[in-house]
C-alpha positions as CSV (number, residue, x, y, z in Angstrom):
1,M,92.1,94.4,129.7
2,T,91.0,94.3,126.1
3,Q,92.9,96.3,123.7
4,T,90.9,98.0,120.9
5,H,92.4,99.2,117.6
6,E,91.0,100.7,114.2
7,P,93.5,101.8,111.6
8,G,94.7,105.4,112.0
9,T,92.9,105.6,115.6
10,A,93.6,103.9,118.8
11,R,91.1,103.0,121.6
12,R,87.7,103.2,120.0
13,R,85.2,100.7,120.9
14,P,82.4,99.4,118.7
15,E,79.0,101.3,118.6
16,G,75.7,99.8,118.7
17,A,74.5,96.7,120.4
18,A,75.6,93.3,120.0
19,E,74.0,91.1,118.1
20,L,76.0,88.1,117.2
21,R,78.8,86.6,118.5
22,T,80.7,83.6,116.7
23,V,84.2,81.6,116.0
24,A,85.7,82.1,112.5
25,M,86.3,78.1,111.7
26,P,88.5,76.6,108.8
27,A,85.5,75.6,106.6
28,D,84.8,79.6,106.2
29,A,88.8,80.2,105.1
30,N,90.8,80.0,101.9
31,P,93.9,77.7,101.8
32,A,96.0,80.9,103.3
33,G,93.7,80.8,106.5
34,D,91.8,84.0,105.7
35,I,88.2,83.8,106.1
36,F,86.2,84.7,103.2
37,G,84.7,87.9,103.0
38,G,80.9,86.4,101.7
39,W,80.9,84.7,105.0
40,V,81.5,88.2,107.0
41,M,79.1,89.8,105.1
42,S,76.2,86.9,105.8
43,Q,77.1,87.2,109.6
44,M,76.3,91.2,109.1
45,D,73.5,90.2,107.6
46,I,72.1,87.5,110.3
47,A,72.9,90.2,112.9
48,G,71.2,92.9,111.1
49,G,68.1,90.7,110.4
50,I,68.3,89.8,114.1
51,A,68.0,93.9,115.0
52,A,65.7,94.8,112.1
53,G,62.8,92.1,113.1
54,Q,63.0,93.3,116.6
55,Y,62.5,96.8,115.3
56,T,59.7,95.8,112.9
57,R,58.3,93.0,115.0
58,G,58.1,90.7,112.3
59,R,59.3,89.4,109.1
60,V,62.6,91.4,107.1
61,V,64.3,91.2,104.4
62,T,67.7,93.1,103.2
63,A,66.7,95.8,100.8
64,A,70.1,97.1,100.6
65,V,74.0,97.3,101.8
66,D,76.0,100.5,101.2
67,A,79.6,100.2,100.5
68,M,81.6,97.5,102.6
69,S,85.5,97.8,102.8
70,F,87.5,94.9,104.4
71,L,90.1,96.8,106.2
72,K,92.0,94.0,107.8
73,P,91.4,90.3,107.8
74,V,89.4,87.6,109.6
75,R,91.6,84.5,110.6
76,I,90.7,81.4,111.3
77,G,90.0,81.2,115.3
78,D,88.9,84.8,115.8
79,V,86.0,85.7,117.5
80,V,84.3,87.4,115.5
81,S,81.3,90.1,116.9
82,V,78.9,92.3,115.0
83,Y,77.3,95.2,116.4
84,C,73.8,97.1,115.3
85,S,72.7,100.4,115.6
86,L,69.5,102.3,114.1
87,T,70.9,105.1,111.7
88,S,67.1,105.9,110.2
89,R,63.6,104.3,109.7
90,G,61.1,105.0,107.1
91,R,57.1,103.8,107.0
92,S,58.1,99.9,106.0
93,S,62.0,100.1,106.2
94,L,65.4,100.8,108.0
95,R,68.7,101.6,108.0
96,L,71.3,99.6,110.4
97,H,75.1,100.4,110.6
98,L,76.7,97.2,111.3
99,E,79.9,97.4,112.6
100,T,82.3,93.7,112.4
101,W,85.0,93.6,115.1
102,V,87.4,90.7,116.1
103,T,88.9,89.4,119.1
104,R,92.1,87.6,118.1
105,R,93.3,84.6,119.6
106,R,95.5,84.9,122.2
107,T,99.0,84.4,122.1
108,S,101.3,83.7,125.5
109,L,100.5,86.1,128.2
110,E,99.5,88.8,126.0
111,D,96.2,90.8,126.2
112,P,93.4,89.8,123.2
113,I,93.1,92.4,120.8
114,E,89.8,94.0,119.4
115,E,89.9,95.4,115.7
116,L,87.2,96.6,113.6
117,V,87.4,94.6,110.2
118,T,84.6,95.9,108.4
119,E,81.4,98.1,108.8
120,A,78.7,99.0,106.4
121,V,74.9,100.0,106.1
122,F,72.1,97.7,105.7
123,T,68.6,98.8,104.4
124,F,66.0,95.9,105.6
125,V,62.0,96.1,104.4
126,A,59.5,94.7,107.0
127,V,57.5,92.3,104.7
128,D,54.0,90.9,105.4
129,A,53.2,87.1,104.8
130,E,53.3,87.4,100.9
131,G,56.2,89.2,100.9
132,R,55.0,92.7,100.5
133,P,56.3,95.6,102.6
134,R,54.1,96.2,105.6
135,P,54.4,99.6,108.1
136,F,55.5,98.7,111.3
137,P,54.7,99.8,114.8
138,G,56.5,102.7,116.5
């Protein structure tokens, strides 16, 4: 059974739908083996873009990212999963809450541990072929 932890609380599960899952690789790390925060943020942007494109049924651009704090490091070999949930929508924009969780590499016979490493709210805008905001269905 997989354990989940968040700083200050135990047994919290990710919120939203899993939109992306990847492995943190050495090319994405500093010499100490910690993954660059910009790489993590780009994975969140990709996951959010996938979800926003599905909601809007078309092209989207990232318009804003609300405060992002890194709670724990991401390390080489961690499985990185990004979960998305819709928080609000307008005529041509929407806001998604994104959570990034990692599954730490297994060591010996221990169960893997999932940890929340960062979260933020991303705002996406639906755009037309010329890059102008467009209303989306729904």
